[in-house]
C-alpha positions as CSV (number, residue, x, y, z in Angstrom):
1,M,0.0,0.1,-0.1
2,T,1.3,3.0,-0.9
3,V,-0.2,6.1,0.5
4,A,-0.8,10.0,-0.7
5,F,-2.2,12.4,2.4
6,V,-4.5,15.3,0.6
7,F,-5.9,18.4,1.9
8,P,-9.1,20.1,1.5
9,G,-10.2,23.3,0.0
10,Q,-12.4,26.0,0.5
11,G,-16.5,24.9,0.8
12,A,-15.9,22.3,3.3
13,Q,-15.7,24.2,6.1
14,T,-18.4,24.1,9.1
15,I,-18.9,25.5,12.0
16,G,-17.6,22.6,15.0
17,M,-14.7,21.1,12.7
18,G,-11.8,19.4,14.4
19,R,-13.6,20.4,17.6
20,D,-13.4,16.5,19.2
21,L,-9.9,16.7,17.7
22,A,-8.9,19.4,20.1
23,D,-11.0,17.7,22.9
24,A,-9.2,13.9,22.0
25,Y,-5.7,15.4,21.5
26,P,-3.7,18.0,23.3
27,A,-1.4,17.8,20.3
28,A,-4.4,18.7,17.9
29,R,-5.7,21.7,20.5
30,A,-2.4,23.4,20.4
31,V,-2.8,23.5,16.7
32,F,-5.9,26.2,17.3
33,E,-3.9,28.1,19.7
34,E,-1.0,28.3,17.7
35,V,-3.1,30.1,14.7
36,D,-5.0,31.9,17.2
37,D,-1.7,33.7,18.2
38,A,-0.7,34.1,14.7
39,L,-3.6,35.8,13.7
40,G,-4.1,37.7,16.9
41,E,-7.7,36.6,17.3
42,K,-9.6,33.3,18.6
43,L,-10.4,32.3,15.4
44,S,-10.7,28.8,17.1
45,T,-14.1,30.5,18.9
46,L,-15.8,30.8,15.4
47,I,-14.7,27.9,13.8
48,W,-16.3,25.5,17.1
49,E,-19.0,28.1,18.1
50,G,-19.5,30.8,15.1
51,E,-21.8,31.8,12.5
52,Q,-21.4,29.8,9.2
53,D,-21.6,32.8,7.1
54,V,-18.6,34.5,9.0
55,L,-16.6,31.5,9.1
56,T,-17.3,30.8,5.1
57,L,-15.7,34.4,4.6
58,T,-12.6,33.9,2.4
59,Q,-10.1,35.6,5.1
60,N,-11.6,33.6,8.1
61,A,-12.6,30.1,5.9
62,Q,-8.9,29.8,4.6
63,P,-7.2,29.4,7.9
64,A,-9.5,27.8,9.6
65,L,-9.4,24.9,7.2
66,M,-5.5,24.7,7.4
67,A,-6.2,24.5,11.4
68,T,-8.7,21.9,10.9
69,S,-6.5,19.5,8.8
70,L,-3.3,20.3,10.4
71,A,-5.0,19.2,13.8
72,A,-6.3,15.7,12.3
73,M,-2.1,15.9,11.2
74,R,-1.1,16.2,15.1
75,A,-3.9,13.8,16.2
76,L,-2.6,10.9,13.4
77,E,1.0,11.8,15.0
78,A,0.2,11.5,18.3
79,E,-0.9,8.0,17.3
80,G,2.7,7.2,15.9
81,I,1.2,8.0,12.2
82,T,3.9,10.6,10.9
83,I,3.9,12.4,7.7
84,E,6.6,10.3,6.4
85,K,3.6,7.7,5.9
86,A,2.9,9.4,3.3
87,A,4.9,9.2,-0.6
88,F,3.1,12.3,-1.5
89,V,1.2,15.2,-0.5
90,A,-1.4,17.6,-2.0
91,G,-4.0,20.0,-1.7
92,H,-6.9,21.2,-3.4
93,S,-6.0,24.9,-3.6
94,L,-5.7,26.6,-0.4
95,G,-5.2,22.9,1.0
96,E,-1.8,23.0,-1.0
97,Y,-0.8,25.3,2.0
98,S,-2.0,22.9,4.7
99,A,-0.1,20.2,2.7
100,L,2.7,22.2,3.0
101,A,2.4,23.1,6.8
102,A,1.7,19.3,7.3
103,A,5.2,18.6,5.6
104,G,7.2,21.1,7.5
105,A,7.8,23.2,4.5
106,I,5.9,26.4,6.3
107,S,5.4,26.7,9.9
108,V,2.0,26.9,11.3
109,A,1.8,30.3,12.2
110,D,3.4,31.8,8.7
111,T,0.9,29.4,7.2
112,A,-1.9,30.8,8.9
113,R,-0.8,34.5,8.3
114,L,-0.3,33.7,4.8
115,L,-3.9,32.2,4.1
116,R,-5.6,35.3,5.8
117,T,-3.6,37.7,3.6
118,R,-4.3,34.8,0.5
119,G,-7.9,35.4,1.6
120,Q,-8.2,39.2,1.9
121,A,-6.3,39.6,-1.2
122,M,-8.4,37.3,-3.4
123,Q,-11.6,38.8,-1.9
124,E,-10.0,42.3,-2.4
125,A,-8.7,41.6,-6.2
126,V,-12.4,42.1,-7.9
127,P,-14.9,43.6,-6.8
128,V,-18.5,41.9,-5.7
129,G,-20.6,41.2,-8.5
130,V,-17.8,41.7,-11.3
131,G,-16.4,38.0,-10.9
132,A,-18.0,34.8,-10.9
133,M,-17.4,31.1,-11.0
134,A,-19.7,28.3,-12.6
135,A,-19.3,24.6,-12.4
136,L,-19.8,22.8,-15.6
137,L,-20.8,19.2,-15.2
138,G,-20.9,16.3,-17.6
139,L,-18.1,17.8,-19.8
140,D,-14.4,17.1,-19.9
141,F,-11.3,19.2,-19.6
142,A,-10.8,20.1,-23.1
143,T,-14.4,20.8,-24.1
144,A,-14.9,23.1,-20.5
145,A,-11.9,25.0,-21.9
146,D,-13.2,25.4,-25.6
147,V,-16.7,26.7,-23.7
148,A,-14.4,29.3,-21.6
149,A,-13.0,30.3,-24.1
150,Q,-15.8,31.1,-26.8
151,A,-17.5,32.5,-23.7
152,A,-14.4,35.0,-23.0
153,E,-15.3,37.6,-26.0
154,G,-12.7,40.1,-24.9
155,E,-13.6,39.7,-21.1
156,V,-11.7,37.1,-18.9
157,C,-13.2,33.7,-18.7
158,Q,-11.1,30.3,-17.9
159,A,-10.9,26.7,-16.6
160,A,-10.3,27.4,-13.1
161,N,-10.5,23.9,-11.3
162,D,-10.2,20.8,-13.2
163,N,-11.8,18.7,-10.5
164,D,-12.5,15.2,-12.0
165,P,-13.7,14.0,-15.3
166,G,-16.8,15.4,-15.3
167,Q,-16.5,18.8,-13.2
168,V,-14.7,21.8,-14.5
169,V,-15.3,25.0,-12.9
170,V,-14.6,28.1,-14.8
171,S,-14.0,31.7,-13.5
172,G,-14.2,34.9,-15.0
173,H,-16.0,38.2,-15.6
174,L,-19.9,37.9,-14.6
175,G,-20.8,38.0,-18.3
176,A,-18.6,35.7,-19.7
177,V,-19.5,33.1,-16.8
178,E,-23.0,33.4,-18.0
179,R,-22.2,33.1,-21.2
180,A,-20.1,29.9,-20.5
181,I,-23.4,28.5,-18.8
182,E,-25.7,28.8,-21.9
183,I,-22.8,27.4,-24.3
184,A,-21.9,24.5,-22.0
185,K,-25.3,23.3,-22.4
186,T,-25.0,23.4,-26.2
187,K,-22.0,21.1,-26.0
188,G,-23.9,18.8,-23.5
189,A,-23.2,19.5,-19.8
190,K,-25.6,17.7,-17.7
191,R,-25.8,20.6,-15.7
192,A,-24.1,24.1,-15.8
193,V,-24.8,26.3,-12.6
194,M,-23.1,29.3,-10.7
195,L,-21.2,28.6,-7.4
196,P,-22.0,30.5,-4.2
197,V,-18.2,31.9,-4.3
198,S,-17.5,35.7,-3.3
199,A,-14.8,36.3,-6.0
200,P,-13.4,34.5,-9.1
201,F,-10.5,32.7,-7.9
202,H,-8.1,30.8,-10.2
203,C,-8.1,33.3,-13.1
204,A,-6.2,36.2,-14.2
205,L,-8.9,38.8,-12.4
206,M,-6.9,37.2,-9.1
207,E,-3.8,39.0,-10.5
208,P,-3.6,41.9,-8.5
209,A,-3.7,38.8,-5.1
210,A,-0.5,37.1,-7.1
211,R,1.2,40.1,-6.3
212,V,0.3,40.5,-2.9
213,M,1.3,36.9,-2.2
214,A,4.4,37.5,-4.3
215,D,5.4,40.0,-1.5
216,A,4.0,37.6,1.6
217,L,5.8,34.4,0.7
218,G,9.2,36.4,0.1
219,G,8.9,37.1,3.8
220,V,8.4,33.8,5.0
221,D,10.7,30.5,5.5
222,I,10.2,27.8,3.1
223,N,11.9,24.6,3.8
224,A,12.1,21.2,1.6
225,P,8.9,19.5,2.1
226,A,8.9,16.1,4.3
227,V,7.6,14.3,1.3
228,P,7.4,15.7,-2.1
229,L,4.4,18.3,-2.7
230,V,2.1,17.1,-6.1
231,A,1.4,20.8,-6.8
232,N,-1.8,22.2,-8.3
233,V,-0.1,24.1,-11.2
234,R,1.9,21.3,-11.9
235,A,0.3,18.2,-11.5
236,E,3.6,16.5,-10.5
237,A,6.0,16.4,-7.2
238,V,7.9,19.5,-6.5
239,T,10.5,19.8,-3.4
240,S,12.7,22.6,-4.3
241,P,11.4,25.5,-2.0
242,A,12.3,28.2,-4.6
243,D,9.9,26.3,-6.8
244,I,7.2,25.6,-4.2
245,R,7.2,29.9,-3.6
246,D,7.1,30.5,-7.2
247,L,4.5,27.8,-8.0
248,L,2.0,29.3,-4.8
249,V,1.9,32.9,-6.3
250,Q,1.5,31.2,-10.0
251,Q,-1.8,29.0,-7.8
252,V,-3.4,32.3,-7.6
253,T,-4.3,33.0,-11.4
254,G,-3.4,29.2,-12.6
255,S,-5.7,26.3,-12.9
256,V,-5.9,23.5,-10.2
257,R,-5.0,20.4,-12.1
258,W,-6.9,18.4,-9.4
259,R,-7.9,15.4,-11.7
260,E,-4.3,15.4,-13.3
261,S,-2.6,15.5,-9.7
262,V,-4.5,12.4,-8.6
263,S,-3.8,10.6,-11.8
264,W,-0.2,11.3,-11.5
265,M,0.0,9.9,-8.2
266,A,-1.8,6.7,-9.0
267,G,1.0,6.6,-11.6
268,E,3.4,6.7,-9.4
269,G,2.0,3.8,-7.6
270,V,-0.3,5.5,-5.0
271,T,-3.0,3.2,-4.2
272,E,-4.6,4.9,-1.1
273,M,-5.4,8.8,-0.5
274,W,-6.2,10.1,2.9
275,E,-8.5,13.3,3.0
276,I,-7.1,15.4,6.1
277,G,-9.3,17.7,7.8
278,A,-12.8,18.6,7.1
279,G,-15.2,16.9,4.4
280,K,-15.5,14.4,2.0
281,A,-15.1,16.6,-1.1
282,L,-11.8,15.2,-2.5
283,S,-12.4,11.4,-1.7
284,G,-15.5,11.8,-3.9
285,M,-13.5,13.7,-7.1
286,I,-10.6,10.7,-6.3
287,R,-13.2,8.0,-6.6
288,R,-14.3,9.6,-9.9
289,I,-10.8,10.1,-11.2
290,D,-9.6,7.2,-10.3
291,R,-11.6,3.8,-9.2
292,S,-8.9,1.8,-8.3
293,I,-7.8,4.2,-5.5
294,T,-9.0,3.5,-1.7
295,S,-9.9,6.9,-0.2
296,R,-10.1,7.3,3.6
297,N,-11.0,10.4,5.6
298,I,-9.7,11.7,8.8
299,G,-11.3,14.8,10.3
300,A,-12.7,13.5,13.1
301,S,-11.3,11.2,16.3
302,A,-13.6,8.5,15.3
303,D,-11.7,8.3,12.0
304,I,-8.3,8.1,13.5
305,A,-9.7,5.1,15.7
306,A,-11.3,3.5,12.8
307,L,-7.8,3.4,11.2
308,L,-5.9,2.2,13.9
309,E,-8.3,-0.4,13.9
310,A,-8.0,-1.3,10.4
311,Q,-4.5,-1.3,10.7
């Protein structure tokens, strides 16, 4: 069995996530405390007792999801399952930061501050109502990319997330994304729906945020990860700190090549993927990409108990 640890992106956040891990494992609680200290606020209180709409704000959701993933990772470590158990780490969009923190490439405190900056910069890059994102279901990536190109008409419209063989997300100007929905229906899409997001992520409209992140990343130490990172932008493994820094900047405007990343890891012998943190979205994508890969969720103490019993 060859395992990869994968880390979820935005959309997985729920009030109460990670709380039972913090109650069961002092090392998990310490992660939430470290994130609170790094941000100078009680993000943990929002995560466990706050309002869903406030948690969902990009600048809150990003560090909150990372904290939950790292708490799950620390709980695993407390049971003797270290990051070296994985052949690779990977994360979906902001999950890439969680993967790097789990692999020791960036400190938890720096990661929290980077994600707060990233969330704010991505929100501020485009005025509310100017951009949008839509999921095109039932189209392959090449067709969806062609739809986006046709819909642009001088505006920005790009294939932003290549999630699995039948789910591609497009991002850009609102009008262009609306046109993409209509074009997709003529190309045989099963469904084409607007996503409830506050900004058009992973497209050229995020260029102001990319500049902010280039400055922010230039001010933090990045080490070689303990295990290779399969980067969103390249869909293959990287270990060089300089490459990682560059790819994190490129990721802001670049496509999340998740389908290719999973397939690449499978080609490298990975047979099992553990989704570390909140939700099960990645596990669903993984099943649709390659049914030969076994997926497992590690987001609560019961998941860790089940894992230990199975080993």
